[in-house]
DRENPA-3360 file (N, C-alpha, C; in nm, 2 decimals, always signed):
BEGIN
1 = XXXXXXXX = +16.27/-4.92/+1.10/+16.30/-5.02/+1.10/+16.47/-5.02/+1.24 ~ +16.41/-5.10/+1.33/+16.50/-5.03/+1.44/+16.68/-5.01/+1.40 ~ +16.70/-4.91/+1.38/+16.83/-4.87/+1.40/+16.91/-4.99/+1.48 ~ +16.89/-5.04/+1.60/+16.97/-5.08/+1.70/+17.06/-5.21/+1.60 ~ +17.13/-5.23/+1.57/+17.22/-5.36/+1.52/+17.21/-5.52/+1.58 ~ +17.14/-5.58/+1.59/+17.11/-5.69/+1.70/+17.31/-5.80/+1.72 ~ +17.27/-5.88/+1.73/+17.34/-6.01/+1.76/+17.31/-6.10/+1.72 ~ +17.35/-6.17/+1.68/+17.27/-6.37/+1.60/+17.35/-6.46/+1.66;
9 = XXXXXXXX = +17.30/-6.49/+1.83/+17.44/-6.53/+1.83/+17.44/-6.70/+1.90 ~ +17.40/-6.74/+1.75/+17.42/-6.83/+1.69/+17.55/-6.83/+1.63 ~ +17.59/-6.68/+1.65/+17.78/-6.66/+1.52/+17.81/-6.65/+1.69 ~ +17.83/-6.65/+1.80/+17.86/-6.69/+1.92/+17.80/-6.85/+2.04 ~ +17.78/-6.95/+1.95/+17.76/-7.05/+1.99/+17.88/-7.13/+2.07 ~ +17.98/-7.13/+2.01/+18.09/-7.17/+2.08/+18.11/-7.12/+2.27 ~ +18.06/-7.02/+2.26/+18.06/-6.92/+2.37/+17.94/-6.88/+2.44 ~ +17.83/-6.99/+2.44/+17.70/-7.01/+2.50/+17.68/-7.11/+2.62;
17 = XXXXXXXX = +17.78/-7.20/+2.60/+17.73/-7.34/+2.67/+17.66/-7.31/+2.81 ~ +17.77/-7.24/+2.88/+17.76/-7.26/+3.03/+17.67/-7.14/+3.04 ~ +17.68/-7.06/+3.19/+17.62/-6.94/+3.26/+17.73/-6.87/+3.21 ~ +17.81/-6.88/+3.23/+17.96/-6.80/+3.32/+18.00/-6.76/+3.17 ~ +18.02/-6.82/+3.04/+18.05/-6.84/+2.98/+17.99/-6.72/+2.88 ~ +17.81/-6.72/+2.87/+17.73/-6.61/+2.88/+17.75/-6.50/+2.82 ~ +17.78/-6.50/+3.05/+17.79/-6.36/+3.10/+17.90/-6.30/+3.05 ~ +17.99/-6.39/+2.98/+18.11/-6.26/+2.91/+18.06/-6.23/+2.79;
25 = XXXXXXXX = +18.03/-6.39/+2.68/+18.00/-6.27/+2.63/+17.89/-6.26/+2.62 ~ +17.78/-6.23/+2.60/+17.74/-6.09/+2.70/+17.79/-5.93/+2.71 ~ +17.91/-5.97/+2.81/+18.00/-5.81/+2.82/+18.08/-5.78/+2.72 ~ +18.09/-5.91/+2.62/+18.19/-5.88/+2.54/+18.13/-5.80/+2.33 ~ +18.00/-5.85/+2.39/+17.87/-5.81/+2.32/+17.84/-5.69/+2.34 ~ +17.80/-5.64/+2.39/+17.76/-5.45/+2.51/+17.90/-5.38/+2.46 ~ +18.02/-5.51/+2.49/+18.15/-5.39/+2.47/+18.21/-5.33/+2.28 ~ +18.12/-5.40/+2.27/+18.11/-5.40/+2.06/+18.02/-5.31/+2.07;
33 = XXXXXXXX = +17.88/-5.28/+2.12/+17.81/-5.17/+2.06/+17.70/-5.23/+2.09 ~ +17.66/-5.33/+2.04/+17.48/-5.42/+2.05/+17.39/-5.39/+2.16 ~ +17.30/-5.32/+2.12/+17.24/-5.38/+2.23/+17.03/-5.41/+2.23 ~ +17.08/-5.52/+2.09/+16.98/-5.57/+2.07/+17.06/-5.74/+2.04 ~ +17.00/-5.83/+2.02/+17.01/-5.98/+2.03/+16.97/-6.09/+1.95 ~ +16.96/-6.18/+1.91/+16.90/-6.32/+1.89/+16.91/-6.39/+2.00 ~ +16.90/-6.50/+2.09/+16.93/-6.62/+2.13/+16.87/-6.70/+2.05 ~ +16.97/-6.78/+2.02/+17.02/-6.92/+1.97/+17.13/-6.96/+1.97;
41 = XXXXXXXX = +17.13/-7.17/+1.93/+17.26/-7.25/+1.97/+17.25/-7.20/+2.09 ~ +17.18/-7.21/+2.20/+17.18/-7.25/+2.37/+17.17/-7.34/+2.40 ~ +17.21/-7.40/+2.53/+17.07/-7.51/+2.63/+17.03/-7.44/+2.69 ~ +17.08/-7.30/+2.75/+17.06/-7.22/+2.89/+16.95/-7.18/+2.86 ~ +16.87/-7.21/+3.02/+16.72/-7.13/+3.09/+16.70/-6.98/+3.03 ~ +16.55/-6.98/+2.99/+16.56/-6.85/+3.00/+16.62/-6.73/+3.08 ~ +16.52/-6.78/+3.23/+16.54/-6.74/+3.34/+16.65/-6.67/+3.31 ~ +16.87/-6.76/+3.34/+16.91/-6.79/+3.35/+16.96/-6.67/+3.29;
49 = XXXXXXXX = +16.96/-6.66/+3.13/+17.03/-6.57/+3.03/+16.94/-6.46/+3.07 ~ +16.78/-6.44/+3.12/+16.71/-6.31/+3.10/+16.75/-6.20/+3.22 ~ +16.82/-6.26/+3.33/+16.88/-6.23/+3.39/+17.04/-6.14/+3.37 ~ +17.10/-6.22/+3.32/+17.24/-6.21/+3.25/+17.18/-6.07/+3.12 ~ +17.13/-6.05/+3.08/+17.11/-6.00/+2.95/+17.09/-5.87/+3.01 ~ +16.94/-5.88/+3.12/+16.90/-5.69/+3.19/+17.01/-5.67/+3.22 ~ +17.17/-5.72/+3.29/+17.28/-5.68/+3.35/+17.30/-5.58/+3.27 ~ +17.37/-5.64/+3.12/+17.42/-5.56/+3.09/+17.34/-5.49/+2.90;
57 = XXXXXXXX = +17.22/-5.48/+2.97/+17.11/-5.39/+2.91/+17.11/-5.40/+2.76 ~ +17.08/-5.53/+2.72/+17.06/-5.60/+2.56/+16.96/-5.63/+2.62 ~ +16.86/-5.64/+2.49/+16.73/-5.68/+2.44/+16.63/-5.81/+2.33 ~ +16.63/-5.89/+2.41/+16.63/-5.99/+2.35/+16.53/-5.97/+2.26 ~ +16.49/-6.00/+2.15/+16.42/-5.91/+1.94/+16.41/-6.09/+1.92 ~ +16.43/-6.18/+1.96/+16.39/-6.31/+1.88/+16.51/-6.41/+1.91 ~ +16.37/-6.55/+1.88/+16.51/-6.70/+1.96/+16.44/-6.77/+1.84 ~ +16.53/-6.92/+1.84/+16.53/-6.94/+1.71/+16.51/-7.11/+1.80;
65 = XXXXXXXX = +16.44/-7.20/+1.76/+16.43/-7.34/+1.78/+16.42/-7.39/+1.66 ~ +16.40/-7.57/+1.70/+16.39/-7.67/+1.61/+16.19/-7.68/+1.60 ~ +16.22/-7.68/+1.44/+16.06/-7.79/+1.38/+16.04/-7.90/+1.53 ~ +16.08/-7.98/+1.58/+16.00/-8.05/+1.63/+16.02/-8.02/+1.75 ~ +16.09/-7.87/+1.85/+16.02/-7.82/+1.95/+15.86/-7.75/+1.93 ~ +15.86/-7.70/+1.81/+15.73/-7.69/+1.85/+15.59/-7.74/+1.79 ~ +15.66/-7.87/+1.77/+15.56/-7.94/+1.79/+15.45/-8.06/+1.85 ~ +15.63/-8.03/+1.93/+15.60/-8.07/+2.11/+15.56/-8.00/+2.22;
73 = XXXXXXXX = +15.64/-7.89/+2.14/+15.66/-7.83/+2.35/+15.60/-7.66/+2.29 ~ +15.52/-7.64/+2.18/+15.45/-7.50/+2.19/+15.46/-7.40/+2.30 ~ +15.41/-7.51/+2.40/+15.33/-7.36/+2.51/+15.49/-7.31/+2.57 ~ +15.59/-7.47/+2.55/+15.72/-7.40/+2.66/+15.77/-7.32/+2.61 ~ +15.77/-7.30/+2.44/+15.83/-7.20/+2.39/+15.80/-7.06/+2.36 ~ +15.62/-7.06/+2.33/+15.55/-6.95/+2.41/+15.66/-6.83/+2.56 ~ +15.60/-6.97/+2.65/+15.69/-6.94/+2.78/+15.79/-6.88/+2.82 ~ +15.89/-6.93/+2.71/+16.04/-6.94/+2.69/+16.09/-6.76/+2.67;
81 = XXXXXXXX = +15.98/-6.78/+2.51/+15.99/-6.65/+2.52/+15.95/-6.55/+2.56 ~ +15.83/-6.56/+2.63/+15.80/-6.46/+2.79/+15.91/-6.38/+2.85 ~ +15.98/-6.49/+2.87/+16.05/-6.53/+2.99/+16.15/-6.39/+2.95 ~ +16.19/-6.47/+2.82/+16.35/-6.33/+2.74/+16.30/-6.23/+2.68 ~ +16.17/-6.24/+2.70/+16.07/-6.06/+2.69/+16.10/-6.03/+2.49 ~ +16.02/-6.13/+2.42/+16.04/-6.10/+2.31/+15.87/-6.15/+2.22 ~ +15.85/-6.14/+2.10/+15.72/-6.17/+2.01/+15.77/-6.17/+1.89 ~ +15.88/-6.30/+1.86/+15.87/-6.38/+1.71/+16.01/-6.47/+1.78;
89 = XXXXXXXX = +15.95/-6.60/+1.77/+16.01/-6.76/+1.80/+16.02/-6.73/+1.66 ~ +16.14/-6.81/+1.62/+16.16/-6.87/+1.46/+16.25/-6.99/+1.45 ~ +16.20/-7.10/+1.33/+16.23/-7.15/+1.35/+16.39/-7.19/+1.22 ~ +16.46/-7.26/+1.30/+16.60/-7.23/+1.22/+16.55/-7.27/+1.08 ~ +16.49/-7.37/+1.06/+16.50/-7.44/+0.84/+16.41/-7.55/+0.93 ~ +16.37/-7.62/+0.77/+16.23/-7.70/+0.79/+16.29/-7.84/+0.79 ~ +16.28/-7.91/+0.88/+16.33/-8.12/+0.92/+16.34/-8.15/+0.70 ~ +16.47/-8.18/+0.76/+16.46/-8.29/+0.58/+16.29/-8.31/+0.53;
97 = XXXXXXXX = +16.27/-8.42/+0.57/+16.15/-8.53/+0.59/+16.02/-8.39/+0.48 ~ +16.05/-8.25/+0.47/+15.93/-8.19/+0.45/+15.98/-8.14/+0.33 ~ +16.11/-8.09/+0.28/+16.15/-8.12/+0.10/+16.16/-8.24/+0.02 ~ +16.08/-8.33/+0.08/+16.17/-8.51/+0.02/+16.00/-8.44/-0.07 ~ +15.94/-8.41/-0.09/+15.81/-8.46/-0.16/+15.74/-8.36/-0.17 ~ +15.60/-8.33/-0.23/+15.57/-8.23/-0.26/+15.41/-8.24/-0.11 ~ +15.39/-8.37/-0.15/+15.32/-8.37/+0.00/+15.36/-8.37/+0.15 ~ +15.52/-8.39/+0.15/+15.58/-8.37/+0.28/+15.55/-8.18/+0.35;
105 = XXXXXXXX = +15.62/-8.14/+0.16/+15.57/-7.99/+0.21/+15.43/-7.95/+0.25 ~ +15.36/-8.03/+0.19/+15.26/-7.95/+0.23/+15.16/-7.99/+0.38 ~ +15.23/-8.12/+0.44/+15.18/-8.10/+0.54/+15.28/-8.07/+0.67 ~ +15.39/-7.99/+0.60/+15.50/-7.92/+0.69/+15.42/-7.72/+0.69 ~ +15.35/-7.71/+0.60/+15.29/-7.59/+0.59/+15.15/-7.61/+0.62 ~ +15.09/-7.73/+0.67/+14.94/-7.74/+0.77/+14.97/-7.70/+0.91 ~ +15.10/-7.78/+0.94/+15.19/-7.75/+1.07/+15.19/-7.68/+1.10 ~ +15.35/-7.56/+1.03/+15.33/-7.46/+1.06/+15.23/-7.30/+1.06;
113 = XXXXXXXX = +15.13/-7.34/+0.95/+15.01/-7.25/+0.98/+14.97/-7.31/+1.11 ~ +14.93/-7.44/+1.18/+14.87/-7.40/+1.31/+14.96/-7.34/+1.44 ~ +15.08/-7.38/+1.39/+15.19/-7.33/+1.54/+15.16/-7.20/+1.52 ~ +15.13/-7.13/+1.41/+15.24/-6.95/+1.37/+15.09/-6.95/+1.42 ~ +14.91/-6.99/+1.38/+14.82/-6.97/+1.42/+14.79/-6.96/+1.66 ~ +14.87/-7.06/+1.60/+14.82/-7.03/+1.83/+14.92/-6.87/+1.88 ~ +15.03/-6.88/+1.79/+15.17/-6.78/+1.93/+15.07/-6.67/+1.80 ~ +15.04/-6.67/+1.75/+14.93/-6.52/+1.67/+14.79/-6.48/+1.80;
121 = XXXXXXXX = +14.79/-6.59/+1.82/+14.63/-6.58/+1.92/+14.76/-6.54/+2.05 ~ +14.88/-6.55/+2.08/+14.93/-6.53/+2.21/+15.00/-6.40/+2.22 ~ +14.97/-6.32/+2.09/+15.07/-6.17/+2.03/+15.22/-6.21/+1.99 ~ +15.16/-6.36/+1.95/+15.31/-6.35/+1.92/+15.40/-6.41/+1.77 ~ +15.51/-6.41/+1.67/+15.47/-6.44/+1.57/+15.59/-6.58/+1.49 ~ +15.51/-6.66/+1.46/+15.66/-6.75/+1.41/+15.73/-6.74/+1.34 ~ +15.86/-6.77/+1.29/+15.93/-6.68/+1.19/+16.00/-6.79/+1.14 ~ +15.99/-6.79/+0.97/+16.05/-6.91/+0.89/+16.26/-6.84/+0.85;
129 = XXXXXXXX = +16.30/-6.92/+0.91/+16.49/-6.92/+0.88/+16.48/-6.95/+0.73 ~ +16.48/-6.86/+0.62/+16.60/-6.92/+0.50/+16.72/-6.92/+0.48 ~ +16.75/-7.14/+0.40/+16.79/-7.10/+0.36/+16.85/-7.07/+0.20 ~ +16.91/-7.18/+0.11/+16.90/-7.25/+0.02/+16.85/-7.34/-0.08 ~ +16.83/-7.38/+0.03/+16.72/-7.51/-0.06/+16.56/-7.48/-0.09 ~ +16.58/-7.34/+0.01/+16.37/-7.32/-0.07/+16.35/-7.29/-0.17 ~ +16.46/-7.29/-0.26/+16.47/-7.25/-0.41/+16.52/-7.31/-0.53 ~ +16.52/-7.47/-0.42/+16.47/-7.59/-0.56/+16.35/-7.60/-0.57;
137 = XXXXXXXX = +16.28/-7.67/-0.69/+16.15/-7.69/-0.66/+16.13/-7.82/-0.66 ~ +16.00/-7.88/-0.67/+15.93/-7.98/-0.62/+15.81/-7.95/-0.72 ~ +15.80/-8.05/-0.76/+15.72/-8.08/-0.90/+15.66/-7.96/-0.92 ~ +15.82/-7.87/-0.93/+15.81/-7.76/-1.08/+15.74/-7.64/-0.97 ~ +15.74/-7.63/-0.88/+15.69/-7.49/-0.82/+15.83/-7.45/-0.74 ~ +15.92/-7.39/-0.70/+16.01/-7.34/-0.59/+15.95/-7.35/-0.45 ~ +15.99/-7.43/-0.34/+15.97/-7.41/-0.27/+15.90/-7.27/-0.16 ~ +16.00/-7.24/-0.20/+16.01/-7.07/-0.11/+15.83/-7.01/-0.15;
145 = XXXXXXXX = +15.82/-7.00/-0.30/+15.71/-6.97/-0.37/+15.60/-7.03/-0.26 ~ +15.55/-7.17/-0.25/+15.48/-7.20/-0.19/+15.45/-7.17/-0.02 ~ +15.57/-7.18/+0.05/+15.60/-7.12/+0.12/+15.56/-6.94/+0.17 ~ +15.55/-6.89/+0.04/+15.48/-6.80/+0.04/+15.32/-6.72/+0.08 ~ +15.27/-6.86/-0.08/+15.15/-6.86/-0.13/+15.08/-6.96/-0.06 ~ +15.15/-7.02/+0.03/+15.02/-7.07/+0.15/+15.05/-7.07/+0.34 ~ +15.15/-7.00/+0.31/+15.12/-6.94/+0.47/+15.01/-6.86/+0.54 ~ +14.98/-6.82/+0.64/+14.94/-6.77/+0.66/+15.02/-6.60/+0.67;
153 = XXXXXXXX = +14.95/-6.50/+0.60/+15.00/-6.32/+0.50/+15.05/-6.31/+0.76 ~ +15.03/-6.23/+0.83/+15.01/-6.19/+0.94/+15.06/-6.34/+1.02 ~ +15.04/-6.41/+1.00/+15.10/-6.52/+1.15/+15.21/-6.54/+1.15 ~ +15.20/-6.59/+1.01/+15.31/-6.66/+0.98/+15.43/-6.57/+0.87 ~ +15.56/-6.53/+0.97/+15.63/-6.47/+0.92/+15.77/-6.53/+0.88 ~ +15.89/-6.39/+0.85/+16.00/-6.49/+0.77/+16.15/-6.39/+0.87 ~ +16.20/-6.49/+0.93/+16.35/-6.42/+0.92/+16.47/-6.41/+0.77 ~ +16.41/-6.38/+0.77/+16.49/-6.38/+0.58/+16.66/-6.38/+0.66;
161 = XXXXXXXX = +16.78/-6.45/+0.54/+16.90/-6.43/+0.60/+16.89/-6.35/+0.37 ~ +17.03/-6.28/+0.46/+17.05/-6.19/+0.30/+17.22/-6.32/+0.18 ~ +17.25/-6.37/+0.26/+17.33/-6.46/+0.19/+17.35/-6.55/+0.18 ~ +17.16/-6.68/+0.22/+17.11/-6.80/+0.16/+17.08/-6.69/+0.07 ~ +16.97/-6.60/+0.05/+16.88/-6.51/-0.01/+16.97/-6.57/-0.16 ~ +17.13/-6.52/-0.18/+17.21/-6.53/-0.29/+17.26/-6.64/-0.33 ~ +17.27/-6.69/-0.22/+17.34/-6.83/-0.27/+17.27/-6.96/-0.36 ~ +17.08/-6.89/-0.26/+16.98/-6.97/-0.41/+16.94/-6.91/-0.53;
169 = XXXXXXXX = +17.01/-6.74/-0.54/+17.01/-6.72/-0.68/+16.93/-6.61/-0.68 ~ +16.86/-6.57/-0.58/+16.72/-6.40/-0.57/+16.87/-6.36/-0.55 ~ +16.80/-6.27/-0.60/+16.88/-6.09/-0.56/+16.80/-6.10/-0.43 ~ +16.87/-6.05/-0.35/+16.82/-5.98/-0.17/+16.70/-5.87/-0.16 ~ +16.78/-5.73/-0.28/+16.73/-5.68/-0.21/+16.58/-5.67/-0.28 ~ +16.55/-5.72/-0.39/+16.37/-5.78/-0.50/+16.35/-5.87/-0.38 ~ +16.38/-5.97/-0.35/+16.35/-5.99/-0.24/+16.25/-6.05/-0.16 ~ +16.34/-5.96/-0.04/+16.30/-5.85/+0.05/+16.20/-5.73/+0.03;
177 = XXXXXXXX = +16.22/-5.72/-0.07/+16.08/-5.59/-0.15/+15.92/-5.63/-0.16 ~ +15.92/-5.79/-0.20/+15.84/-5.92/-0.23/+15.74/-5.91/-0.12 ~ +15.90/-6.01/-0.01/+15.83/-6.02/+0.14/+15.77/-5.92/+0.21 ~ +15.82/-5.79/+0.16/+15.73/-5.72/+0.27/+15.76/-5.71/+0.38 ~ +15.60/-5.62/+0.50/+15.59/-5.69/+0.64/+15.62/-5.83/+0.71 ~ +15.57/-5.90/+0.58/+15.64/-6.03/+0.64/+15.77/-5.99/+0.64 ~ +15.83/-5.99/+0.65/+16.02/-5.92/+0.67/+16.07/-5.90/+0.80 ~ +15.99/-6.00/+0.92/+15.97/-5.90/+1.04/+16.12/-5.92/+1.06;
185 = XXXXXXXX = +16.19/-5.97/+1.09/+16.36/-5.98/+1.07/+16.46/-6.03/+0.95 ~ +16.55/-5.96/+0.94/+16.68/-6.01/+0.80/+16.80/-6.06/+0.88 ~ +16.88/-6.16/+0.84/+17.00/-6.16/+0.92/+17.13/-6.12/+0.78 ~ +17.17/-5.97/+0.84/+17.24/-5.97/+0.78/+17.41/-5.99/+0.77 ~ +17.42/-6.08/+0.65/+17.57/-6.17/+0.59/+17.55/-6.13/+0.53 ~ +17.70/-6.12/+0.44/+17.81/-6.12/+0.35/+17.89/-6.29/+0.31 ~ +17.88/-6.20/+0.09/+17.91/-6.35/+0.07/+17.99/-6.28/-0.04 ~ +18.12/-6.34/+0.06/+18.20/-6.31/-0.04/+18.34/-6.43/-0.13;
193 = XXXXXXXX = +18.33/-6.34/-0.23/+18.34/-6.44/-0.35/+18.55/-6.47/-0.31 ~ +18.61/-6.56/-0.35/+18.76/-6.55/-0.39/+18.79/-6.63/-0.51 ~ +18.95/-6.56/-0.50/+19.09/-6.62/-0.68/+18.96/-6.72/-0.74 ~ +18.98/-6.84/-0.63/+18.98/-6.96/-0.65/+18.87/-7.00/-0.66 ~ +18.79/-6.94/-0.69/+18.62/-6.88/-0.78/+18.53/-6.99/-0.64 ~ +18.57/-6.94/-0.54/+18.50/-7.01/-0.44/+18.47/-6.90/-0.32 ~ +18.34/-6.94/-0.27/+18.27/-6.85/-0.20/+18.23/-6.89/-0.08 ~ +18.21/-6.76/+0.03/+18.24/-6.84/+0.18/+18.15/-6.70/+0.23;
201 = XXXXXXXX = +18.10/-6.72/+0.36/+18.05/-6.59/+0.47/+18.16/-6.56/+0.46 ~ +18.06/-6.44/+0.53/+18.21/-6.28/+0.53/+18.16/-6.20/+0.61 ~ +18.21/-6.08/+0.65/+18.15/-5.98/+0.76/+18.07/-5.90/+0.69 ~ +17.97/-5.88/+0.74/+17.90/-5.73/+0.60/+18.00/-5.61/+0.60 ~ +18.00/-5.57/+0.47/+18.08/-5.51/+0.41/+18.20/-5.59/+0.35 ~ +18.23/-5.69/+0.35/+18.34/-5.73/+0.35/+18.35/-5.84/+0.20 ~ +18.22/-5.87/+0.16/+18.24/-5.91/+0.10/+18.13/-5.86/-0.07 ~ +18.08/-5.93/-0.12/+17.99/-5.87/-0.25/+17.88/-5.86/-0.26;
209 = XXXXXXXX = +17.79/-5.90/-0.14/+17.67/-5.79/-0.12/+17.68/-5.60/-0.15 ~ +17.49/-5.61/-0.23/+17.46/-5.51/-0.18/+17.35/-5.45/-0.07 ~ +17.46/-5.34/+0.00/+17.45/-5.35/+0.12/+17.34/-5.22/+0.13 ~ +17.39/-5.12/+0.07/+17.31/-4.99/+0.03/+17.13/-5.04/+0.06 ~ +17.10/-5.10/-0.08/+16.99/-5.22/-0.11/+16.92/-5.27/-0.08 ~ +17.00/-5.29/+0.01/+16.95/-5.43/+0.10/+16.88/-5.37/+0.22 ~ +16.95/-5.30/+0.33/+16.92/-5.20/+0.45/+16.82/-5.09/+0.37 ~ +16.81/-5.09/+0.30/+16.69/-4.96/+0.19/+16.58/-5.12/+0.20;
217 = XXXXXXXX = +16.59/-5.19/+0.11/+16.43/-5.27/+0.10/+16.44/-5.33/+0.20 ~ +16.49/-5.34/+0.32/+16.45/-5.34/+0.47/+16.38/-5.23/+0.48 ~ +16.41/-5.09/+0.50/+16.30/-4.98/+0.51/+16.16/-4.96/+0.40 ~ +16.19/-5.03/+0.33/+16.01/-5.00/+0.19/+15.96/-5.14/+0.30 ~ +16.10/-5.24/+0.30/+15.96/-5.36/+0.39/+15.84/-5.35/+0.50 ~ +15.89/-5.27/+0.61/+15.89/-5.21/+0.76/+16.02/-5.33/+0.79 ~ +16.08/-5.39/+0.77/+16.10/-5.52/+0.86/+16.18/-5.44/+1.02 ~ +16.14/-5.55/+1.13/+16.17/-5.43/+1.23/+16.35/-5.50/+1.29;
225 = XXXXXXXX = +16.41/-5.58/+1.28/+16.52/-5.62/+1.35/+16.62/-5.65/+1.23 ~ +16.75/-5.60/+1.21/+16.81/-5.62/+1.16/+16.88/-5.66/+1.20 ~ +17.00/-5.78/+1.20/+17.08/-5.89/+1.27/+17.21/-5.98/+1.29 ~ +17.26/-5.90/+1.31/+17.43/-6.07/+1.23/+17.43/-6.16/+1.25 ~ +17.44/-6.20/+1.14/+17.48/-6.29/+1.14/+17.59/-6.43/+1.04 ~ +17.74/-6.45/+1.12/+17.81/-6.56/+1.04/+17.80/-6.64/+1.07 ~ +17.77/-6.78/+1.05/+17.82/-6.89/+1.06/+17.96/-6.95/+1.07 ~ +18.01/-6.92/+1.01/+18.19/-6.94/+0.99/+18.24/-6.86/+1.00;
233 = XXXXXXXX = +18.32/-6.80/+1.05/+18.44/-6.65/+1.04/+18.57/-6.78/+1.08 ~ +18.61/-6.66/+0.97/+18.78/-6.69/+1.01/+18.84/-6.60/+1.11 ~ +18.83/-6.52/+1.13/+18.83/-6.43/+1.23/+18.72/-6.50/+1.37 ~ +18.84/-6.45/+1.46/+18.77/-6.49/+1.64/+18.62/-6.39/+1.55 ~ +18.50/-6.54/+1.65/+18.35/-6.47/+1.58/+18.35/-6.31/+1.69 ~ +18.38/-6.28/+1.76/+18.38/-6.18/+1.82/+18.43/-6.01/+1.69 ~ +18.65/-6.09/+1.66/+18.62/-5.93/+1.61/+18.52/-5.92/+1.49 ~ +18.49/-6.06/+1.44/+18.41/-6.06/+1.32/+18.27/-5.97/+1.31;
241 = XXXXXXXX = +18.25/-5.99/+1.44/+18.04/-5.93/+1.55/+18.09/-5.81/+1.50 ~ +18.27/-5.73/+1.56/+18.31/-5.64/+1.60/+18.31/-5.54/+1.44 ~ +18.37/-5.63/+1.31/+18.38/-5.57/+1.22/+18.25/-5.52/+1.13 ~ +18.13/-5.63/+1.20/+18.06/-5.61/+1.07/+17.95/-5.50/+1.13 ~ +18.00/-5.50/+1.31/+17.89/-5.37/+1.35/+17.95/-5.19/+1.33 ~ +18.04/-5.22/+1.28/+18.15/-5.07/+1.27/+18.13/-5.07/+1.15 ~ +18.07/-5.17/+1.03/+18.07/-5.13/+0.89/+17.93/-5.06/+0.92 ~ +17.82/-5.16/+0.97/+17.69/-5.10/+0.94/+17.65/-4.95/+1.03;
249 = XXXXXX = +17.75/-4.92/+1.13/+17.77/-4.84/+1.26/+17.79/-4.67/+1.05 ~ +17.81/-4.74/+1.03/+17.87/-4.69/+0.91/+17.78/-4.59/+0.76 ~ +17.69/-4.73/+0.80/+17.56/-4.67/+0.70/+17.40/-4.67/+0.79 ~ +17.42/-4.60/+0.90/+17.32/-4.59/+1.00/+17.25/-4.64/+1.14 ~ +17.39/-4.74/+1.14/+17.26/-4.84/+1.23/+17.34/-4.82/+1.30 ~ +17.41/-4.85/+1.45/+17.43/-4.81/+1.62/+17.35/-4.74/+1.73;
% end
């Protein structure tokens, strides 16, 4: 696994809406120490971002687009990825209609397999990012179980999210080992339990997840990239990204 911990720009989405904001964000991300990033949650074009990313020595390893985009604009997405210089493009979630019935899920899987094969023929990978709902059942079978069993093992990869695995009732360590090489990238996101019995997303190392176990599982699985993501931050998002980075540096990353 690449020991350069990555920054998921979805965490910083409020600071990537304009090219000037994007440049300031890249400067701050580089100052923290990050060297690789995931592009997500920004409306900017690939060429203008690539120029700034190169200026700050930041390498893009994956991006995120909606499933509707994949259906309608797969060629454009491939060109977007080529311009950014990455070979993994993920879908952030399946659309709502896909989880309404087993038949709809079958249609989503069929369409995803076609998209994944097209990307694979272009030397790229289609990746699926999980939340918790994939561990709900449709007609007695977990959605995630079907995603694993009914998709192409080589072309269809996963961008696993440690927080959502835990919320979904899974042990992230065991599940990452189960995914094996298909867990091409992993979002490192902690889960914190509060005294009022609520839970929240937290900086890596500030919550309850087993990070030694998760890191070892990623190594065993052959995961390529680990990326820090925190959808909701109580702190300034850049401060949260720095806290996670410093914790993971103590675990052998940086």
